[in-house]
C-alpha positions in Angstrom: -14.4 -1.8 -13.6 -10.7 -1.2 -14.3 -7.3 -2.7 -14.7 -5.5 -2.5 -11.3 -3.0 0.3 -10.8 0.6 -0.7 -11.0 2.6 -0.4 -7.8 4.2 2.8 -9.0 0.9 4.3 -10.1 -0.6 3.4 -6.7 2.3 5.2 -4.9 1.9 8.2 -7.2 -1.8 8.4 -6.5 -1.4 8.0 -2.8 1.3 10.6 -2.5 -0.7 12.9 -4.8 -3.5 12.9 -2.3 -1.1 14.1 0.4 -0.3 10.8 2.1 3.1 9.9 3.5 3.8 6.1 3.1 5.8 3.4 4.8 6.8 1.0 2.1 7.7 -2.4 3.5 10.4 -4.6 1.8 9.0 -6.6 -1.1 5.5 -5.2 -1.0 5.3 -4.6 -4.7 5.5 -8.4 -5.4 3.9 -9.7 -2.2 0.5 -11.1 -3.3 -1.6 -14.2 -3.8 -1.8 -13.9 -7.6 -0.9 -17.6 -8.0 -4.4 -18.3 -6.7 -6.1 -16.5 -9.5 -6.0 -13.2 -11.5 -6.3 -9.9 -9.7 -8.7 -7.7 -11.6 -10.7 -6.2 -13.1 -11.1 -4.2 -10.0 -14.3 -2.3 -9.0 -13.6 -0.5 -5.7 -11.9 -0.2 -2.4 -12.9 -2.4 0.5 -12.3 -1.3 4.1 -11.8 -3.6 7.2 -10.8 -3.3 10.8 -8.2 -5.6 12.3 -10.1 -6.6 15.5 -6.7 -6.4 17.2 -3.6 -4.4 17.9 0.0 -4.7 16.8 -1.4 -6.0 13.5 1.5 -5.3 11.1 3.1 -8.8 11.1 -0.3 -10.5 10.9 -1.5 -8.3 7.9 1.8 -8.9 6.1 2.3 -12.6 6.8 -1.1 -13.9 7.6 -1.6 -17.3 9.3 -1.2 -21.0 8.4 -4.9 -21.1 7.6 -5.0 -17.7 5.9 -1.7 -16.8 4.3 -0.7 -13.2 3.8 -0.8 -10.6 2.7 -4.1 -9.9 4.2 -4.4 -6.4 2.6 -2.8 -3.9 0.3 -2.1 -1.7 3.3 -2.6 -1.2 7.0 -3.6 2.1 8.6 -2.3 2.3 12.2 -3.6 4.6 14.9 -1.1 7.3 14.1 -2.5 7.6 10.6 0.5 5.9 9.0 -0.2 3.9 5.9 1.9 0.8 5.7 2.1 -0.7 2.2 2.3 -4.5 2.5 1.1 -6.1 -0.7 0.2 -5.4 -4.3 -2.1 -7.7 -6.2 -4.5 -10.3 -5.0 -4.6 -10.3 -1.1 -6.6 -12.4 1.4 -8.9 -9.6 2.6 -12.4 -10.0 1.2 -13.3 -13.6 0.7 -16.5 -14.5 -1.0 -19.4 -12.1 -1.1 -22.6 -10.9 -2.8 -23.0 -10.7 -6.5 -25.8 -8.1 -6.0 -23.4 -5.9 -4.0 -20.7 -6.2 -6.6 -23.2 -5.2 -9.4 -24.3 -2.2 -7.3 -20.6 -1.1 -6.8 -19.9 -1.5 -10.5 -22.9 0.7 -11.2 -21.8 3.1 -8.4 -25.2 3.1 -6.8 -25.7 5.4 -3.8 -27.5 2.7 -1.9 -26.2 -0.9 -1.7 -28.5 -3.9 -1.4 -28.3 -6.1 1.7 -25.6 -8.7 1.0 -26.9 -11.9 -0.5 -25.3 -15.3 -0.7 -21.5 -15.5 -0.9 -21.0 -16.3 -4.6 -18.2 -14.1 -5.9 -14.5 -13.8 -5.1 -13.9 -10.3 -3.6 -10.1 -10.8 -3.4 -10.0 -10.5 -7.2 -12.2 -7.5 -7.4 -11.2 -5.0 -4.7 -8.3 -3.2 -3.2 -8.3 -4.1 0.5 -7.2 -1.9 3.4 -7.1 -2.9 7.1 -7.6 -0.2 9.8 -6.1 -1.0 13.2 -9.0 -1.1 15.7 -10.5 -3.6 18.2 -13.8 -3.3 16.4 -15.7 -3.4 19.7 -17.5 -0.1 19.3 -15.5 1.5 22.1 -12.0 1.6 20.6 -11.7 5.0 19.0 -10.6 5.8 15.5 -8.2 8.8 15.9 -8.7 11.7 13.5 -5.4 11.1 11.9 -6.3 7.5 11.2 -9.6 8.4 9.6 -8.0 11.2 7.5 -5.7 8.6 6.0 -8.5 6.2 5.3 -10.5 9.0 3.6 -7.5 10.1 1.5 -6.3 6.7 0.4 -9.9 5.9 -0.7 -10.1 9.2 -2.6 -6.7 8.6 -4.1 -7.7 5.3 -5.6 -11.1 6.5 -6.7 -9.5 9.6 -8.4 -6.9 7.4 -10.2 -9.7 5.2 -11.6 -12.3 7.9 -12.2 -14.6 6.3 -9.7 -17.0 8.1 -7.3 -17.1 7.7 -3.5 -19.7 5.0 -4.0 -16.9 2.7 -5.1 -15.7 2.5 -1.4 -17.4 -0.2 0.6 -17.1 -2.0 3.9 -16.5 -5.6 4.5 -19.8 -5.7 6.4 -21.5 -4.5 3.2 -20.0 -7.3 1.2 -21.0 -10.3 3.2 -23.3 -11.2 6.0 -20.4 -12.9 7.7 -18.6 -9.7 8.8 -19.2 -6.6 10.9 -16.2 -4.5 9.9 -15.3 -1.7 10.0 -17.1 -0.4 13.0 -18.0 3.1 11.8 -20.8 4.4 9.5 -19.9 4.1 5.9 -22.3 6.9 4.8 -20.2 9.4 6.7 -17.0 8.0 5.3 -18.3 8.1 1.7 -19.5 11.7 2.2 -15.9 12.7 3.3 -14.4 10.9 0.3 -16.8 12.6 -2.0 -15.8 16.0 -0.5 -12.2 15.2 -1.2 -12.9 14.2 -4.8 -14.8 17.4 -5.4 -11.6 19.4 -4.7 -8.1 19.4 -6.1 -5.8 17.0 -4.2 -3.0 18.3 -2.0 0.2 16.4 -2.7 2.5 15.4 0.1 5.7 17.4 0.3 8.7 15.6 -1.0 11.0 14.5 1.8 13.9 12.6 0.3 17.3 12.4 1.9 19.9 14.7 0.4 22.9 13.2 -1.4 25.7 12.7 1.3 28.5 12.5 -1.3 30.2 9.5 -2.8 32.8 9.6 0.0 30.2 8.6 2.5 29.8 5.1 1.0 33.0 3.4 2.3 33.2 -0.2 3.5 32.1 -0.5 7.1 30.2 2.8 7.2 27.3 2.5 9.7 24.2 4.6 9.3 20.4 4.4 9.3 20.6 6.0 5.9 22.4 2.9 4.5 19.5 0.8 5.7 17.1 3.2 3.9 19.1 2.9 0.7 19.0 -0.8 0.9 15.3 -0.9 1.4 14.8 1.3 -1.6 17.0 -0.9 -3.7 15.0 -4.0 -2.7 11.8 -2.1 -3.5 13.1 -1.4 -7.0 14.0 -5.0 -7.6 17.7 -4.4 -7.3 18.5 -6.0 -3.9 21.3 -8.5 -4.0 21.3 -9.3 -0.3 21.5 -12.8 1.3 20.1 -11.1 4.4 19.2 -7.6 5.3 19.7 -4.9 4.1 21.3 -3.5 7.3 23.0 -0.3 8.5 26.5 -1.2 7.4 27.8 -0.5 3.9 28.9 -3.9 2.6 29.8 -5.6 -0.7 26.1 -6.6 -1.0 25.1 -2.9 -1.0 27.7 -2.2 -3.7 26.3 -5.1 -5.8 22.7 -3.9 -5.2 23.5 -0.3 -6.1 25.4 -1.4 -9.2 22.2 -3.2 -10.3 20.3 0.0 -9.7 22.8 1.9 -11.9 22.5 -0.7 -14.6 18.7 -0.4 -14.5 19.1 3.3 -15.3 21.3 2.5 -18.3 24.8 3.0 -16.8 27.4 0.5 -18.1 31.0 -0.3 -17.4 32.8 1.8 -14.7 29.7 4.0 -14.5 27.9 1.1 -12.8 30.5 0.7 -10.0 28.0 0.4 -7.2 29.0 3.8 -5.6 26.2 6.3 -5.5 26.5 9.4 -7.6 24.1 12.4 -7.4 22.1 11.6 -10.6 21.4 8.0 -9.6 20.8 9.0 -6.0 18.2 11.5 -7.0 16.3 8.9 -9.0 16.3 6.4 -6.1 14.3 8.7 -3.9 15.6 7.6 -0.5 13.3 8.7 2.3 14.6 11.4 4.6 15.9 9.8 7.9 
C-alpha cells in the first residue's frame, strides 16, 4: 500500500532502471481521476492489447471506455510510451481476495473471486502490444522493458516482485497477458536483487541562442515544444510544430518564469542554463 508516485518520480524511477522513454504530450495530466481517487496503490498490473497499432487506442480509448487505458504501452520494439498518469481505465473490477494477497505480497495468489473492488484505483496499469493468441511472439526487447518497468516501480515503493500481477489473475473475465507470470515475477525479483543500471542521459546539446529565430524549422524545435508542454508551460493554440513561432517564445518565457527568471531574463529565447534544465531529448 502506497501513495502513487508523482509523474516526475515515476520518470526518475523508470530511467533509473535503464529505460528509455517516449513521453507523449500531456501524459502527466491525462487520467480519469474525476471518476474517483487514484490510490493508495498496491502493485503493477500487466495486460496485452489483443491488437496492433495500439498507441491511439491506449491513449484515447473508445466512446464506451474512454482513455487513457493505461499508464504506458510497451510496443514490440521495447519502447515504453507514457500515456497517462493517475487513474486509468485498465483493470476494472476484480477480486478482493486477490487484492488482499497482493497487499500481503504473497507468493501464491488465490483464484480470482467475484468482481467486487475497483482495480483502476489500486494499480498502475501497463499494456503490452500483442495479439494475445498464443502465437504472436513477445520479442526479447519488449519483455526486458516489461521486466524493468515492473522492477522500477516495485523498487521505488519498496515492494517485492509479488506486487506484479496479470489482468487474468485479477478477474475471471480476462486472459491477459498471454505469458506465464511466474517466469516474469522471477525475472523482476532478479532485477530487484541487484543494483539498477540507469539509462544514459541523451539530451540535445544547446544549439545557441542565435538558433532560435522566427521561422527556423527543425525537428529540435518540435522536441522543445513537447518538453514545454510536458512541463505545463505550453502556450500553443495548436502544435507544437517544427517552426519557431511567437507561441514558442511565449511557451519558453513561461518555462523561464517557472525557473524564477523575471523581466528581460524571461524573454522566451533559450539560454544555456534554462536549456539544460529543460532536458530536451536528443534528436
